[in-house]
N, C-alpha and C positions, 0 to 999 in steps of 0.2 A: 695541341688540339688533337682530339681523338674522334675518329669516324668509324661507325659500324656500317659496312657496305652490304646492302640487301639487294638481291637480284635473282631473276629466274635463270635456270641453267643455260637457256639459249643465249643469254647475254654474258656468258662467262668471259669471252674474249675481251669484250669492252670493259668488263669489271676488272680483269687482271691488268689491262693497260692503265686504267685509271688508278688502280692501287699502286702500281709501280711508280707512276708519276707523283702520287701523293707522298710516297715514302722518300723519293728523291728530294722532295721539297721539305722533308722533315715532319710530315704529318703522319701520325700513328693511325693505322688502318686495321680493323678486324674484317677479315674476308675468309669465307668458309674453307676454301681450298688450301690456304696457308696457315690459318689460325687453329684448325682442328687437325691433329695428326691422323694419318690414314688409318692407323689401327683403332682409332676411336670413332671414326665416322659412322660405323655400323653399330656402335654401342649407344642405344637410344638415350639412356639416362645421362651418359657422359656428354654426348653432343648437345643435348638440351642445356646441361649445366654450363658448358663452354659458351653457348650462344647467350645464355643469361648473363654470364660474367662480362661478355663482350658488350652487350647493350648497356649494362650498368656502368661500365667504365667509359662509354662513349659520351661525347658532348652532343653529338647529333647523329641520328640514323639517316643515312642517305639511301633512298629506295630508287633503283633504276627502273623506269617505266618503259614498257614496250608491249606489243600485242601478246607476248608470252607471259606477261606479268600475272594476269588474272587466274591462270591455271596453276599457279605455284602455291601449294599449301604452306611450304616452309617460309616463303616470303610473307604470307598473310599472318602466320604465327609471330614472326619477328616484329611486324608493324603493330599488331595488336598488343604485344607485350610492351613495346616502346610507348604506346598510347597509355597503357595502364600505369606506367612509371613516369608519365608526364615528360618524356624525352622529346626534344624538338625533332621534327621529321621534315626532311627536305625531299620532295618528290621530283626526281630528275628525269625528264623525257629524253630517252636515248634513241627511240624509234617511235614515230607517230602512233598514238593510240589514245583512247579515252581514259581520263583519270578515274580510277576506281572510286566508287561512291564514298567509301570510308576514308579517302584521302582528299576529298573535295575541300576540306578546311585546312589542309597542310600547305606549307610554303612550297612554291613550285619554281622550277627552272627548266627551260627547254634548250637542250644542246643537241637536238636531233640533226641539226645542220652539219655538225662535226663532233660526234660523240667521242671519238678516239682521243681528240686533243682538248677535251673539256675539263680536265682536272683543275686548271687554274680558275675557271669560272665557278666551279663547284666549291673549291677551297675558299674563295672570296665570300660566297654566300654562307658557307658553313661558319666562317669566322664571325660574321654578323650575327647569326643565330646563336652561336656559342656565347658570344659576349653578352647578348641580351638575356640569356637564360641562366647565367652563372649564379646569380643571387637566388634564383628559384629552385635550384637543383637540390634534391633530397640530401641531407647531410648525415642522417642517422643510418648506421648499418642495418641491413635487412635482418629481421628476425627469422627464426627457423620456419615459422608459419608463413611469412611473406615469401621466403625462398621457395617453399613447396607450392604456394599459390602460383608463383611465377612459372615454375616447371610445368604445372598443369596447363597453363596457357600455351606454352611452347609444345606441349604434347597433344593438344587438341587437333584431331585429324580431320574433322568435318565442321569447321566453324560456320555457324549461321551468319547471314548478312541481314541485320535487323534494321528496318526503317521505323523510327518512332514518330507516331502521329499524336499531336497534342494541341490543346488551346494555349494561347500565350500565358494565361494565368497559371498554367502548370509548368512553365519553363524550368523552374528549379527542380521539380520532380522528374522532368524529362532528363535533365542532366544527371541526376542521381541514378535513374534507370540506365542511362548510357554507361555510367561508370560501373554499375553492377554487372552489366552484360559483358563489357570489356574485361573485367576482372575474371570472368568465367570463360574467356577465350573466344568471344564472338565479335565480329565486325559490326560497327554501329554507325548509323547516320541519323542525326536530327538537325533541324534546319539552323540551329545556332552555329553550326560548323561552316555555314556558307559565308564566304568572305564578302566584304562590302564591294560592290561593283559587279559581282557575279550576276548572270542572267537567272533570276529567281525561278521562273516557271521551268525553264529548260533544265536547270540543276535538279529541281525536285523530281522531274520526270526521269532523268537519268538515274537518280538514286532509287526511285521506285522500280524502274526496269531491272536494275541490278540486284535489288533486294530479294532474299528468299522468304523473309517473314516481314509482316507489319505488326508491330505492337502498338495498339491505340489506347491512350489514356482517356477512357470514355467518362467524362465528367459533365456536369451541367453546362459548363462553358464550351466543351467540345461538341455537345449535342446541338449547340446553336452556332457552331463555326462552319461557314461555307468551305473554308480551306480544308479542315479536317474531313468534311463530307466528300470533297473532291478526291483527297488522297485515299480514303477508304474505298470509294467507288471505283477508282482506277485500279487499286490493288485487287478488288474483287473481280473486275473484268479481266485482269491479267493472271487470275488464278494463283495469286500469292497466298501463302499461309497467313491467316490473320488471327492474332491473339488479343482479344479485348481485355483490358483491365478495367473492370466496372466499378465506378464510384458507388459508395454506399448511399449516396444521395439520389441515385437513379434506380428505380425499382426493377427495370429490365432493359435488355438491349432493344434497339430499334428494329423495325420489321425486317430490313434487309440483312441484319446480322443475327436474327433470332435463333438460327440453327447452330450457331457457333458455340463451342465450349468457352466459357469465360472464367476469369480469376477475379475475385473480389479485391479491389484495390485497397491497400493499407497505406497510411502515411509513412510508416516504417517499412520500406520495401524489403528489408531483410526477412520480414515475416512471410513474404510470398516468394522469396528467392527460389526455393526448391520446386514449388509448383510451376513457376515460370520456366525454369530450366527443363523440367520434365515436359512441359508443353512444347518447347522448342525441339527437344530431342525426339519426342514422339512422332513428330511430323517431318523430320529432317531426312533427306536422302543420305546415302553413305558418302557421296562426294558432291557437295553443293556448288563446287566451283566449276563444274563441267557444263 
């Protein structure tokens, strides 16, 4: 069993204790302080390459959640890359905090009552996730193009946090849009990530509050969706950056969005990929996580 341990610097003591306990139990662990030699930590390309290798070899990425988690660009890069590669992710609460919006659909474990001695509980959960995902793990080695694509994700210094608003009829398109944004190093939420039993409205609001951008698939179905209207109106009130993707079946944006720059929606999202990424970058701050 192989674990990639992702954590903010403030939780290094907890991470080191957990890693030591994992190793004593025979579990292989990738952890920044031990897995990357000191002379390579400041070499940008090398450290990204070693992180990439660590995530590729891991059965599960374990992310330690705490109040310091949200401000860590490195942690967000690691999780986004794991999502891009369809790696199972276990979000482990070590100090009470809200789960980031892009991990709302991840498997979760709370050990905040005794984080220092939580390795056994984590290992048990990791084994369950690892066993269930073995048949789905990518078997082909990465191509040179895929390797470079992955390094770009790990090098993204200011990932946007994009909430995707859409009507149910476009769920497949929303999933494709999510994959495209993750591939380009951005954190993404769309409501298919919400696990059964979660409080729907509260989860949507938390995701919107944490998002930096809202991308709305503005189709005839979305134009008649009360839920899409609520999400867009809330994002407007909260001064989120809104990027409408306008269906060719709709002649123009509605009144309350008329001043926004839009992108004409294509069935093949690769055709608008560069326009979308440019729109996100154009209106992004240098550090969206602060």
